[in-house]
C-alpha positions as CSV (number, residue, x, y, z in Angstrom):
1,M,85.8,123.4,26.9
2,A,82.7,122.9,29.0
3,K,83.4,119.1,29.2
4,K,86.9,119.8,30.4
5,M,85.5,122.1,33.1
6,M,83.2,119.3,34.3
7,V,85.9,116.7,34.3
8,L,88.3,118.7,36.5
9,P,85.9,118.8,39.6
10,L,85.3,115.1,39.2
11,F,89.0,114.4,39.0
12,F,89.6,116.3,42.2
13,A,86.7,114.6,43.9
14,F,88.0,111.1,43.1
15,S,91.5,112.2,44.2
16,V,90.2,113.3,47.6
17,L,88.3,110.0,47.9
18,A,91.4,108.0,47.0
19,A,93.5,109.9,49.6
20,S,90.8,109.3,52.2
21,F,91.0,105.6,51.7
22,S,94.7,105.3,51.2
23,D,95.2,104.1,54.8
24,A,92.3,101.8,54.8
25,L,92.6,98.0,55.3
26,V,93.3,96.1,52.1
27,Q,91.1,93.3,53.6
28,D,87.9,93.1,55.5
29,F,89.5,92.7,59.0
30,C,92.6,91.5,60.7
31,V,91.6,89.8,63.9
32,A,94.6,89.7,66.3
33,D,96.4,86.4,66.6
34,L,97.1,86.7,70.4
35,K,99.3,83.6,70.3
36,S,101.8,85.6,68.3
37,A,104.0,88.5,69.5
38,D,102.7,92.0,69.4
39,T,104.6,94.4,67.1
40,P,104.7,98.1,66.5
41,A,102.3,97.6,63.6
42,G,99.9,95.5,65.8
43,Y,99.3,91.8,66.1
44,P,99.6,89.5,63.1
45,C,96.2,88.4,61.6
46,K,94.6,85.2,62.7
47,K,93.9,82.8,59.9
48,V,90.4,83.7,58.5
49,S,89.4,80.0,58.8
50,L,89.9,80.3,62.6
51,V,87.9,83.6,63.0
52,T,84.5,83.4,64.6
53,E,81.8,85.8,65.6
54,K,83.2,85.7,69.1
55,D,86.2,87.7,67.9
56,F,83.9,90.7,67.0
57,A,82.0,90.8,70.3
58,Y,83.1,91.5,73.9
59,S,81.1,91.4,77.1
60,G,83.7,92.6,79.6
61,L,82.4,96.2,79.8
62,G,79.2,95.2,81.4
63,V,80.8,94.4,84.7
64,A,81.8,97.1,87.2
65,G,85.5,97.4,88.0
66,N,87.0,97.1,91.5
67,T,87.4,100.5,93.0
68,S,88.8,99.3,96.3
69,N,92.2,100.9,95.7
70,I,94.3,104.0,96.3
71,I,92.6,106.0,93.5
72,K,89.1,104.6,94.2
73,A,88.7,104.0,90.5
74,A,88.9,101.2,87.9
75,V,89.5,101.1,84.2
76,T,88.3,98.1,82.3
77,P,89.8,98.0,78.8
78,A,88.5,96.6,75.5
79,F,91.8,96.9,73.6
80,T,93.3,94.3,71.2
81,A,94.4,92.0,74.0
82,Q,90.8,91.7,75.3
83,F,88.9,92.3,72.0
84,P,90.9,90.9,69.1
85,G,88.4,92.1,66.5
86,V,89.6,95.8,66.9
87,N,93.1,94.9,65.7
88,G,94.0,97.2,62.8
89,L,90.8,99.1,62.9
90,G,92.0,102.2,64.8
91,I,89.4,102.0,67.5
92,S,88.9,100.7,71.0
93,L,86.9,101.3,74.2
94,A,87.2,101.2,78.0
95,R,84.9,101.5,81.0
96,L,85.6,103.9,83.9
97,D,84.2,103.2,87.3
98,L,84.8,105.9,89.9
99,A,83.7,105.6,93.5
100,V,82.9,108.7,95.5
101,G,86.2,110.7,95.6
102,G,87.7,108.5,92.9
103,V,90.2,109.8,90.4
104,I,92.0,108.8,87.2
105,P,95.3,110.6,87.8
106,M,97.1,112.8,85.3
107,H,98.1,110.5,82.4
108,T,98.6,110.3,78.7
109,H,97.8,108.0,75.8
110,P,100.7,108.3,73.4
111,A,99.0,106.6,70.5
112,A,95.4,107.8,70.6
113,S,92.9,110.6,71.2
114,E,90.1,109.9,73.6
115,V,86.4,110.7,73.9
116,L,84.6,110.3,77.3
117,L,80.9,109.7,77.6
118,V,79.4,110.1,81.1
119,V,76.7,107.5,81.8
120,E,76.1,108.0,85.5
121,G,77.2,110.5,88.1
122,T,79.3,113.7,87.8
123,I,82.8,113.8,86.5
124,C,85.2,116.7,86.4
125,A,87.6,116.1,83.5
126,G,90.3,118.1,81.7
127,F,93.6,118.2,79.9
128,V,96.7,120.4,79.6
129,S,97.8,121.6,76.2
130,S,101.4,121.8,75.1
131,A,101.2,125.5,75.8
132,N,100.3,124.7,79.5
133,T,96.7,125.9,79.0
134,V,94.3,124.0,81.1
135,Y,90.8,123.0,79.8
136,F,88.5,121.4,82.3
137,K,84.8,121.0,82.8
138,T,82.3,119.3,85.1
139,L,80.4,116.7,83.0
140,Y,77.0,115.2,83.8
141,K,75.0,112.2,82.4
142,G,75.0,112.3,78.7
143,D,77.9,114.8,78.4
144,I,81.0,114.0,76.3
145,M,84.5,115.5,76.3
146,V,87.5,114.9,74.0
147,F,91.2,114.6,75.0
148,P,93.7,115.1,72.2
149,Q,96.4,112.5,71.6
150,G,99.4,112.6,73.9
151,L,98.2,115.4,76.2
152,L,98.1,115.0,80.0
153,H,94.5,114.6,81.2
154,F,92.4,113.5,84.2
155,Q,89.0,112.5,85.4
156,I,87.6,113.0,89.0
157,N,84.3,111.9,90.5
158,S,83.2,115.3,91.7
159,G,79.7,114.2,92.8
160,K,78.2,112.4,95.8
161,T,77.4,109.1,94.1
162,T,79.4,106.6,92.0
163,A,80.2,107.7,88.5
164,L,80.4,105.6,85.3
165,G,81.8,106.6,82.0
166,F,82.8,104.9,78.7
167,V,85.8,106.1,76.7
168,S,86.6,105.5,73.1
169,F,90.1,105.7,71.5
170,S,91.4,106.3,68.0
171,S,93.7,103.2,68.3
172,P,93.2,99.6,69.3
173,N,96.2,100.0,71.7
174,P,96.2,103.6,72.9
175,G,99.1,103.2,75.4
176,L,99.2,104.6,78.9
177,Q,101.6,106.5,81.0
178,I,100.4,107.7,84.5
179,L,102.4,110.8,85.6
180,D,102.5,109.9,89.3
181,Y,103.8,106.4,88.7
182,A,106.3,107.7,86.1
183,L,107.8,110.0,88.8
184,F,107.4,108.0,92.0
185,G,106.6,104.3,91.0
186,N,110.0,103.3,89.7
187,E,113.7,103.2,90.5
188,L,114.5,106.7,89.4
189,P,116.9,108.1,92.1
190,T,115.3,110.5,94.6
191,D,118.0,113.2,93.9
192,I,117.1,113.2,90.2
193,V,113.4,113.4,90.9
194,A,114.1,116.3,93.3
195,K,116.1,118.2,90.6
196,T,113.6,117.7,87.9
197,T,110.4,118.4,89.9
198,F,111.7,120.9,92.6
199,L,110.1,118.7,95.3
200,D,112.0,118.1,98.5
201,P,113.5,114.6,99.0
202,V,111.3,113.8,102.1
203,T,108.1,114.3,100.0
204,I,109.5,112.3,97.2
205,K,110.4,109.4,99.4
206,K,107.0,109.5,100.9
207,L,105.3,109.3,97.5
208,K,107.7,106.5,96.4
209,G,106.6,104.6,99.5
210,V,102.9,105.0,98.6
211,L,103.3,104.2,94.9
212,G,105.9,101.4,95.1
213,G,109.0,103.2,94.0
214,S,112.5,103.0,95.3
215,G,115.9,104.8,95.0
């Protein structure tokens, strides 16, 4: 009886471990073959014989992005397209550069949660839950904040100097939809935008003109 009692905890422990690794890769890695088409499951794997150490290293995040734009900010990604080694691993990174007054507008990442690490400056960041509760905080050097998958969130340089942050994602291709461009940067007719946002047509057409939309 005592032996049976000892076996049961071990059985459950191994069951938990098996479940934890059920979604793990069945091979060491799957470096993206960028010459092939992307699919909902990611890029096909490059032949192992063609894989080199360069596929597992990326230097692009060491260079500041160009913040001379309407949002005074730049995002430099290290997703599968730039960093083939993350394909299939469920991770990726990006660099955020925000000039004084810079902002990353309200946006979502449909396929990933995000963690922000502030490296320089001051960043006000937050997100809106599905219950429309707002969670935001001013972050300083060394602070981190998490943004749950699919929720609208933002980052603003709230300081008097340039700000730098690095973000990590729980997907090699987190996806991106910016709310402002979704509403005013396409061909959605102005009357439909007015009905769904309660904004007046004059304001909508003005925003379409700024963001490149029509209709």
